[in-house]
TIDO-621074 format. One record per residue: residue number from 1; residue in three letters; x, y, z of N, C-alpha, C in turn. Coordinates in nm, 3 decimals, decimal comma, m for minus. Example, Ala and Ser with C-alpha at 12.3 -4.5 7.8 and 13.67 -1.06 7.14 Angstrom:
% TIDO-621074
{1 'ALA' {1,319 m0,569 0,780} {1,230 m0,450 0,780} {1,320 m0,330 0,780}}
{2 'SER' {1,285 m0,225 0,708} {1,367 m0,106 0,714} {1,290 0,003 0,787}}
***
This chain:
% TIDO-621074
{1 'UNK' {7,542 m0,483 0,338} {7,625 m0,463 0,222} {7,550 m0,511 0,099}}
{2 'UNK' {7,560 m0,435 m0,005} {7,489 m0,470 m0,128} {7,568 m0,574 m0,207}}
{3 'UNK' {7,496 m0,660 m0,273} {7,559 m0,758 m0,359} {7,506 m0,738 m0,499}}
{4 'UNK' {7,597 m0,715 m0,594} {7,557 m0,698 m0,732} {7,513 m0,832 m0,786}}
{5 'UNK' {7,396 m0,836 m0,847} {7,339 m0,958 m0,899} {7,367 m0,964 m1,049}}
{6 'UNK' {7,485 m1,008 m1,082} {7,525 m1,022 m1,222} {7,597 m1,155 m1,237}}
{7 'UNK' {7,583 m1,219 m1,351} {7,654 m1,344 m1,371} {7,805 m1,323 m1,361}}
{8 'UNK' {7,874 m1,424 m1,309} {8,019 m1,416 m1,292} {8,088 m1,390 m1,426}}
{9 'UNK' {8,040 m1,450 m1,532} {8,104 m1,430 m1,663} {8,093 m1,285 m1,708}}
{10 'UNK' {7,983 m1,218 m1,678} {7,968 m1,078 m1,714} {8,063 m0,992 m1,635}}
{11 'UNK' {8,076 m1,019 m1,505} {8,171 m0,943 m1,424} {8,313 m0,963 m1,472}}
{12 'UNK' {8,348 m1,085 m1,511} {8,482 m1,110 m1,563} {8,506 m1,031 m1,691}}
{13 'UNK' {8,408 m1,027 m1,779} {8,420 m0,953 m1,903} {8,437 m0,804 m1,876}}
{14 'UNK' {8,360 m0,750 m1,782} {8,367 m0,608 m1,751} {8,499 m0,567 m1,689}}
{15 'UNK' {8,563 m0,658 m1,617} {8,684 m0,622 m1,546} {8,811 m0,654 m1,624}}
{16 'UNK' {8,800 m0,692 m1,752} {8,918 m0,729 m1,829} {9,000 m0,611 m1,873}}
{17 'UNK' {8,951 m0,491 m1,858} {9,031 m0,375 m1,894} {8,943 m0,255 m1,915}}
{18 'UNK' {9,007 m0,138 m1,911} {8,934 m0,014 m1,927} {8,999 0,068 m2,036}}
{19 'UNK' {8,917 0,126 m2,119} {8,972 0,211 m2,224} {8,980 0,355 m2,174}}
{20 'UNK' {9,031 0,442 m2,258} {9,051 0,582 m2,219} {8,919 0,651 m2,184}}
{21 'UNK' {8,808 0,607 m2,242} {8,678 0,667 m2,213} {8,639 0,652 m2,066}}
{22 'UNK' {8,694 0,555 m1,997} {8,657 0,532 m1,858} {8,698 0,647 m1,767}}
{23 'UNK' {8,794 0,727 m1,809} {8,837 0,839 m1,726} {8,732 0,950 m1,724}}
{24 'UNK' {8,637 0,947 m1,815} {8,537 1,053 m1,827} {8,400 1,001 m1,786}}
{25 'UNK' {8,358 1,035 m1,664} {8,229 0,989 m1,614} {8,113 1,046 m1,694}}
{26 'UNK' {8,135 1,153 m1,770} {8,025 1,213 m1,845} {7,973 1,120 m1,955}}
{27 'UNK' {8,044 1,011 m1,986} {7,993 0,913 m2,084} {7,864 0,850 m2,035}}
{28 'UNK' {7,841 0,856 m1,903} {7,721 0,799 m1,843} {7,601 0,893 m1,847}}
{29 'UNK' {7,623 1,019 m1,881} {7,516 1,119 m1,874} {7,405 1,089 m1,974}}
{30 'UNK' {7,284 1,122 m1,933} {7,169 1,105 m2,021} {7,042 1,084 m1,941}}
{31 'UNK' {6,936 1,054 m2,012} {6,807 1,026 m1,950} {6,782 0,876 m1,959}}
{32 'UNK' {6,750 0,816 m1,845} {6,731 0,672 m1,836} {6,589 0,639 m1,790}}
{33 'UNK' {6,531 0,534 m1,847} {6,411 0,471 m1,793} {6,462 0,374 m1,688}}
{34 'UNK' {6,431 0,402 m1,562} {6,482 0,321 m1,450} {6,370 0,234 m1,394}}
{35 'UNK' {6,401 0,108 m1,373} {6,307 0,015 m1,311} {6,368 m0,033 m1,181}}
{36 'UNK' {6,303 m0,002 m1,069} {6,346 m0,047 m0,936} {6,249 m0,153 m0,887}}
{37 'UNK' {6,303 m0,258 m0,828} {6,223 m0,363 m0,767} {6,271 m0,384 m0,625}}
{38 'UNK' {6,187 m0,354 m0,526} {6,220 m0,382 m0,387} {6,203 m0,532 m0,366}}
{39 'UNK' {6,311 m0,598 m0,322} {6,307 m0,742 m0,302} {6,291 m0,780 m0,155}}
{40 'UNK' {6,330 m0,687 m0,066} {6,331 m0,726 0,073} {6,330 m0,600 0,159}}
{41 'UNK' {6,254 m0,603 0,265} {6,251 m0,493 0,362} {6,288 m0,549 0,498}}
{42 'UNK' {6,340 m0,463 0,581} {6,380 m0,509 0,714} {6,257 m0,542 0,798}}
{43 'UNK' {6,277 m0,625 0,896} {6,168 m0,652 0,990} {6,150 m0,527 1,075}}
{44 'UNK' {6,030 m0,506 1,118} {6,002 m0,389 1,201} {5,971 m0,264 1,121}}
{45 'UNK' {5,958 m0,275 0,989} {5,920 m0,159 0,910} {5,781 m0,115 0,951}}
{46 'UNK' {5,761 0,014 0,969} {5,629 0,064 1,005} {5,566 0,127 0,883}}
{47 'UNK' {5,458 0,070 0,838} {5,390 0,120 0,720} {5,241 0,126 0,748}}
{48 'UNK' {5,174 0,222 0,685} {5,032 0,239 0,709} {4,946 0,182 0,597}}
{49 'UNK' {5,007 0,150 0,485} {4,933 0,094 0,374} {5,030 0,016 0,287}}
{50 'UNK' {4,983 m0,036 0,175} {5,066 m0,115 0,085} {5,187 m0,032 0,043}}
{51 'UNK' {5,302 m0,064 0,095} {5,423 0,013 0,065} {5,541 m0,082 0,074}}
{52 'UNK' {5,639 m0,075 m0,009} {5,651 0,029 m0,111} {5,556 0,006 m0,227}}
{53 'UNK' {5,506 0,111 m0,282} {5,415 0,105 m0,395} {5,475 0,180 m0,512}}
{54 'UNK' {5,395 0,201 m0,614} {5,445 0,265 m0,735} {5,447 0,418 m0,725}}
{55 'UNK' {5,409 0,475 m0,612} {5,406 0,619 m0,598} {5,541 0,681 m0,566}}
{56 'UNK' {5,644 0,601 m0,548} {5,778 0,650 m0,517} {5,876 0,582 m0,612}}
{57 'UNK' {5,979 0,651 m0,653} {6,071 0,601 m0,755} {6,138 0,469 m0,719}}
{58 'UNK' {6,140 0,430 m0,593} {6,214 0,311 m0,552} {6,144 0,181 m0,590}}
{59 'UNK' {6,023 0,187 m0,639} {5,955 0,066 m0,685} {5,878 0,100 m0,812}}
{60 'UNK' {5,912 0,035 m0,921} {5,847 0,062 m1,048} {5,930 0,153 m1,138}}
{61 'UNK' {5,864 0,214 m1,236} {5,930 0,297 m1,335} {5,949 0,440 m1,286}}
{62 'UNK' {6,061 0,498 m1,324} {6,085 0,640 m1,306} {6,182 0,684 m1,416}}
{63 'UNK' {6,182 0,813 m1,440} {6,270 0,871 m1,542} {6,379 0,949 m1,470}}
{64 'UNK' {6,504 0,918 m1,499} {6,618 0,984 m1,436} {6,701 1,055 m1,541}}
{65 'UNK' {6,717 1,184 m1,527} {6,813 1,258 m1,610} {6,935 1,278 m1,522}}
{66 'UNK' {7,045 1,211 m1,557} {7,162 1,213 m1,471} {7,278 1,287 m1,536}}
{67 'UNK' {7,358 1,349 m1,450} {7,476 1,420 m1,495} {7,589 1,390 m1,397}}
{68 'UNK' {7,683 1,308 m1,442} {7,802 1,279 m1,364} {7,909 1,377 m1,408}}
{69 'UNK' {7,960 1,454 m1,315} {8,059 1,556 m1,347} {8,196 1,490 m1,366}}
{70 'UNK' {8,255 1,511 m1,484} {8,386 1,453 m1,512} {8,489 1,504 m1,412}}
{71 'UNK' {8,572 1,413 m1,364} {8,679 1,450 m1,272} {8,633 1,487 m1,132}}
{72 'UNK' {8,508 1,457 m1,097} {8,462 1,489 m0,961} {8,390 1,368 m0,903}}
{73 'UNK' {8,349 1,380 m0,779} {8,278 1,271 m0,713} {8,131 1,305 m0,691}}
{74 'UNK' {8,075 1,388 m0,781} {7,936 1,428 m0,763} {7,849 1,384 m0,882}}
{75 'UNK' {7,722 1,369 m0,851} {7,623 1,335 m0,953} {7,498 1,417 m0,923}}
{76 'UNK' {7,430 1,461 m1,027} {7,298 1,520 m1,009} {7,198 1,434 m1,084}}
{77 'UNK' {7,079 1,422 m1,026} {6,974 1,340 m1,088} {6,841 1,412 m1,076}}
{78 'UNK' {6,780 1,440 m1,191} {6,644 1,491 m1,194} {6,553 1,370 m1,209}}
{79 'UNK' {6,475 1,339 m1,105} {6,394 1,217 m1,102} {6,247 1,254 m1,122}}
{80 'UNK' {6,185 1,189 m1,220} {6,042 1,206 m1,247} {5,974 1,073 m1,221}}
{81 'UNK' {5,879 1,073 m1,130} {5,807 0,950 m1,100} {5,707 0,922 m1,210}}
{82 'UNK' {5,700 0,798 m1,254} {5,605 0,758 m1,356} {5,507 0,664 m1,291}}
{83 'UNK' {5,381 0,703 m1,285} {5,282 0,635 m1,203} {5,215 0,517 m1,272}}
{84 'UNK' {5,285 0,444 m1,354} {5,226 0,323 m1,412} {5,199 0,224 m1,300}}
{85 'UNK' {5,089 0,156 m1,309} {5,054 0,058 m1,207} {4,971 0,117 m1,094}}
{86 'UNK' {4,956 0,251 m1,092} {4,869 0,312 m0,992} {4,727 0,314 m1,047}}
{87 'UNK' {4,636 0,364 m0,966} {4,496 0,366 m1,010} {4,469 0,477 m1,111}}
{88 'UNK' {4,563 0,569 m1,127} {4,547 0,677 m1,225} {4,571 0,628 m1,366}}
{89 'UNK' {4,567 0,719 m1,462} {4,588 0,679 m1,601} {4,728 0,624 m1,622}}
{90 'UNK' {4,737 0,522 m1,705} {4,867 0,461 m1,735} {4,962 0,567 m1,788}}
{91 'UNK' {5,083 0,564 m1,737} {5,183 0,658 m1,785} {5,173 0,796 m1,722}}
{92 'UNK' {5,085 0,815 m1,621} {5,075 0,945 m1,555} {5,211 0,981 m1,496}}
{93 'UNK' {5,251 1,105 m1,512} {5,385 1,146 m1,472} {5,377 1,250 m1,362}}
{94 'UNK' {5,454 1,233 m1,258} {5,463 1,330 m1,150} {5,559 1,441 m1,186}}
{95 'UNK' {5,586 1,526 m1,090} {5,677 1,637 m1,113} {5,822 1,588 m1,110}}
{96 'UNK' {5,907 1,662 m1,178} {6,050 1,631 m1,178} {6,113 1,698 m1,057}}
{97 'UNK' {6,193 1,620 m0,984} {6,255 1,670 m0,862} {6,406 1,652 m0,870}}
{98 'UNK' {6,483 1,759 m0,844} {6,630 1,749 m0,853} {6,694 1,701 m0,723}}
{99 'UNK' {6,795 1,617 m0,736} {6,872 1,569 m0,623} {7,020 1,569 m0,661}}
{100 'UNK' {7,105 1,582 m0,564} {7,248 1,570 m0,590} {7,307 1,474 m0,489}}
{101 'UNK' {7,419 1,415 m0,527} {7,479 1,316 m0,439} {7,621 1,285 m0,480}}
{102 'UNK' {7,667 1,168 m0,434} {7,805 1,130 m0,462} {7,813 1,017 m0,563}}
{103 'UNK' {7,923 1,017 m0,636} {7,954 0,919 m0,739} {8,096 0,871 m0,710}}
{104 'UNK' {8,113 0,741 m0,688} {8,246 0,688 m0,658} {8,274 0,571 m0,751}}
{105 'UNK' {8,368 0,590 m0,846} {8,404 0,478 m0,935} {8,476 0,368 m0,858}}
{106 'UNK' {8,462 0,247 m0,905} {8,532 0,133 m0,846} {8,680 0,140 m0,881}}
{107 'UNK' {8,765 0,103 m0,789} {8,908 0,098 m0,815} {8,944 m0,020 m0,903}}
{108 'UNK' {8,857 m0,121 m0,909} {8,886 m0,243 m0,985} {8,825 m0,245 m1,124}}
{109 'UNK' {8,716 m0,173 m1,144} {8,645 m0,177 m1,272} {8,588 m0,038 m1,300}}
{110 'UNK' {8,638 0,026 m1,404} {8,597 0,163 m1,431} {8,452 0,176 m1,476}}
{111 'UNK' {8,385 0,067 m1,506} {8,244 0,073 m1,543} {8,152 0,042 m1,425}}
{112 'UNK' {8,209 0,022 m1,308} {8,132 m0,002 m1,187} {8,148 0,119 m1,096}}
{113 'UNK' {8,040 0,155 m1,027} {8,045 0,270 m0,938} {7,935 0,262 m0,835}}
{114 'UNK' {7,951 0,341 m0,729} {7,846 0,356 m0,631} {7,788 0,495 m0,643}}
{115 'UNK' {7,661 0,507 m0,609} {7,592 0,635 m0,614} {7,510 0,651 m0,487}}
{116 'UNK' {7,516 0,771 m0,428} {7,441 0,801 m0,307} {7,356 0,926 m0,333}}
{117 'UNK' {7,227 0,917 m0,302} {7,135 1,031 m0,307} {7,055 1,035 m0,178}}
{118 'UNK' {7,020 1,155 m0,134} {6,925 1,167 m0,023} {6,850 1,298 m0,037}}
{119 'UNK' {6,739 1,307 0,031} {6,658 1,428 0,024} {6,514 1,398 0,056}}
{120 'UNK' {6,425 1,488 0,014} {6,281 1,471 0,034} {6,218 1,454 m0,104}}
{121 'UNK' {6,150 1,342 m0,124} {6,082 1,313 m0,249} {5,932 1,328 m0,226}}
{122 'UNK' {5,868 1,412 m0,308} {5,723 1,431 m0,300} {5,656 1,333 m0,395}}
{123 'UNK' {5,583 1,235 m0,342} {5,521 1,131 m0,424} {5,404 1,182 m0,505}}
{124 'UNK' {5,371 1,109 m0,611} {5,262 1,149 m0,700} {5,127 1,152 m0,629}}
{125 'UNK' {5,115 1,079 m0,518} {4,988 1,075 m0,445} {4,982 1,179 m0,333}}
{126 'UNK' {5,083 1,269 m0,325} {5,084 1,371 m0,222} {5,163 1,331 m0,098}}
{127 'UNK' {5,227 1,216 m0,101} {5,308 1,174 0,013} {5,443 1,245 0,010}}
{128 'UNK' {5,507 1,252 0,125} {5,638 1,314 0,137} {5,733 1,212 0,198}}
{129 'UNK' {5,850 1,191 0,134} {5,942 1,084 0,172} {6,081 1,140 0,198}}
{130 'UNK' {6,127 1,134 0,321} {6,264 1,167 0,356} {6,344 1,039 0,335}}
{131 'UNK' {6,432 1,037 0,233} {6,493 0,911 0,193} {6,646 0,918 0,187}}
{132 'UNK' {6,706 0,799 0,192} {6,847 0,778 0,164} {6,854 0,662 0,066}}
{133 'UNK' {6,925 0,682 m0,045} {6,933 0,583 m0,154} {7,080 0,559 m0,185}}
{134 'UNK' {7,123 0,433 m0,180} {7,259 0,394 m0,216} {7,251 0,281 m0,317}}
{135 'UNK' {7,324 0,297 m0,427} {7,323 0,195 m0,532} {7,464 0,157 m0,572}}
{136 'UNK' {7,481 0,031 m0,608} {7,603 m0,019 m0,671} {7,563 m0,054 m0,813}}
{137 'UNK' {7,621 0,017 m0,911} {7,578 0,005 m1,049} {7,694 m0,032 m1,141}}
{138 'UNK' {7,659 m0,094 m1,252} {7,754 m0,124 m1,359} {7,699 m0,061 m1,486}}
{139 'UNK' {7,784 0,013 m1,555} {7,748 0,078 m1,682} {7,784 m0,017 m1,796}}
{140 'UNK' {7,685 m0,045 m1,881} {7,706 m0,137 m1,994} {7,655 m0,071 m2,122}}
{141 'UNK' {7,726 0,030 m2,169} {7,687 0,099 m2,291} {7,566 0,185 m2,269}}
{142 'UNK' {7,449 0,139 m2,309} {7,327 0,217 m2,288} {7,240 0,161 m2,177}}
{143 'UNK' {7,301 0,083 m2,086} {7,227 0,024 m1,974} {7,302 0,044 m1,843}}
{144 'UNK' {7,226 0,056 m1,735} {7,278 0,054 m1,599} {7,211 m0,064 m1,528}}
{145 'UNK' {7,288 m0,142 m1,454} {7,232 m0,254 m1,379} {7,298 m0,260 m1,243}}
{146 'UNK' {7,224 m0,303 m1,143} {7,284 m0,319 m1,013} {7,184 m0,342 m0,903}}
{147 'UNK' {7,227 m0,307 m0,783} {7,145 m0,326 m0,663} {7,138 m0,194 m0,587}}
{148 'UNK' {7,041 m0,184 m0,496} {7,028 m0,062 m0,418} {6,979 m0,094 m0,278}}
{149 'UNK' {7,004 0,002 m0,187} {6,948 0,000 m0,052} {6,875 0,133 m0,034}}
{150 'UNK' {6,764 0,129 0,040} {6,678 0,246 0,050} {6,617 0,253 0,189}}
{151 'UNK' {6,621 0,371 0,249} {6,558 0,398 0,377} {6,465 0,517 0,359}}
{152 'UNK' {6,348 0,514 0,422} {6,247 0,616 0,397} {6,164 0,639 0,523}}
{153 'UNK' {6,139 0,765 0,555} {6,041 0,803 0,656} {5,936 0,886 0,583}}
{154 'UNK' {5,810 0,846 0,587} {5,711 0,915 0,504} {5,590 0,963 0,582}}
{155 'UNK' {5,524 1,063 0,524} {5,395 1,111 0,572} {5,303 1,124 0,452}}
{156 'UNK' {5,174 1,105 0,476} {5,075 1,114 0,368} {4,938 1,137 0,431}}
{157 'UNK' {4,840 1,161 0,347} {4,702 1,177 0,392} {4,618 1,067 0,329}}
{158 'UNK' {4,542 0,996 0,411} {4,455 0,890 0,363} {4,334 0,950 0,292}}
{159 'UNK' {4,261 0,866 0,219} {4,142 0,911 0,147} {4,039 0,972 0,241}}
{160 'UNK' {4,033 0,927 0,366} {3,936 0,981 0,461} {3,987 1,108 0,531}}
{161 'UNK' {4,108 1,154 0,492} {4,165 1,276 0,549} {4,253 1,254 0,670}}
{162 'UNK' {4,261 1,133 0,718} {4,346 1,106 0,834} {4,494 1,103 0,793}}
{163 'UNK' {4,580 1,133 0,888} {4,724 1,137 0,862} {4,782 0,996 0,862}}
{164 'UNK' {4,871 0,971 0,770} {4,945 0,845 0,762} {5,092 0,877 0,780}}
{165 'UNK' {5,164 0,788 0,843} {5,310 0,802 0,852} {5,370 0,665 0,871}}
{166 'UNK' {5,498 0,656 0,843} {5,565 0,528 0,861} {5,708 0,537 0,815}}
{167 'UNK' {5,768 0,423 0,806} {5,907 0,420 0,765} {5,944 0,287 0,704}}
{168 'UNK' {6,052 0,289 0,634} {6,105 0,169 0,570} {6,255 0,174 0,593}}
{169 'UNK' {6,308 0,075 0,659} {6,450 0,074 0,693} {6,523 m0,032 0,613}}
{170 'UNK' {6,626 0,010 0,543} {6,715 m0,081 0,472} {6,644 m0,176 0,376}}
{171 'UNK' {6,552 m0,123 0,298} {6,496 m0,203 0,189} {6,607 m0,224 0,087}}
{172 'UNK' {6,609 m0,340 0,024} {6,708 m0,367 m0,080} {6,637 m0,418 m0,204}}
{173 'UNK' {6,703 m0,402 m0,317} {6,643 m0,448 m0,441} {6,736 m0,437 m0,558}}
{174 'UNK' {6,679 m0,455 m0,675} {6,753 m0,450 m0,800} {6,706 m0,330 m0,882}}
{175 'UNK' {6,797 m0,277 m0,962} {6,765 m0,163 m1,048} {6,826 m0,187 m1,187}}
{176 'UNK' {6,748 m0,153 m1,288} {6,795 m0,156 m1,426} {6,758 m0,024 m1,491}}
{177 'UNK' {6,845 0,028 m1,573} {6,818 0,152 m1,644} {6,852 0,138 m1,791}}
{178 'UNK' {6,771 0,199 m1,878} {6,795 0,199 m2,022} {6,800 0,342 m2,070}}
{179 'UNK' {6,910 0,377 m2,136} {6,926 0,511 m2,190} {6,815 0,540 m2,291}}
{180 'UNK' {6,754 0,658 m2,277} {6,643 0,697 m2,364} {6,695 0,789 m2,474}}
{181 'UNK' {6,658 0,760 m2,595} {6,701 0,841 m2,709} {6,592 0,942 m2,746}}
{182 'UNK' {6,471 0,896 m2,767} {6,358 0,984 m2,805} {6,246 0,970 m2,704}}
{183 'UNK' {6,225 1,071 m2,620} {6,115 1,068 m2,524} {6,142 0,971 m2,412}}
{184 'UNK' {6,036 0,914 m2,358} {6,046 0,818 m2,248} {5,962 0,697 m2,283}}
{185 'UNK' {6,026 0,585 m2,301} {5,956 0,464 m2,340} {6,006 0,348 m2,257}}
{186 'UNK' {5,924 0,301 m2,166} {5,961 0,188 m2,082} {5,951 0,056 m2,159}}
{187 'UNK' {5,881 0,060 m2,271} {5,855 m0,062 m2,343} {5,724 m0,126 m2,300}}
{188 'UNK' {5,661 m0,072 m2,194} {5,537 m0,128 m2,144} {5,421 m0,029 m2,151}}
{189 'UNK' {5,450 0,098 m2,183} {5,346 0,199 m2,192} {5,260 0,178 m2,315}}
{190 'UNK' {5,138 0,227 m2,309} {5,050 0,217 m2,426} {5,082 0,328 m2,523}}
***
């Protein structure tokens, strides 16, 4: 079970009431600079190299264009991997990949919700990741904050041409997102 890592005072402030805007999930729509940090992986994870790394959206920066459909339980997310921290040029951007999933608002706090995505993510280094992603998020104006769980089965090719494969079961971590107004700026790019 995921635990949202937010101060108790912030949670109390968020749950003090909901305005009419809370009925419309489309208030959350936009493009976000998302930062994921894997904090813990299950024992028995099978990995062939340093993973999780910055080649997959679950660790490091990525750009998410999200659309929560008002009055429904669905979300679409176009995810673009941003390869900062890899050996390539800073700010190198992978292809944008579309995913759809579920959006479930909290019954207790209209600014809290869960999001589920799954599919195949093609990493910037040529790896292929069959993943399941579940997040518990809180919307705070132009920010998203929360926790996530992630499972991944991957294949890739090593520099010497040999096949790599492995998996990551129930990795957990923290996620923060900042709504982007002009372009994509993590605040750390050159």
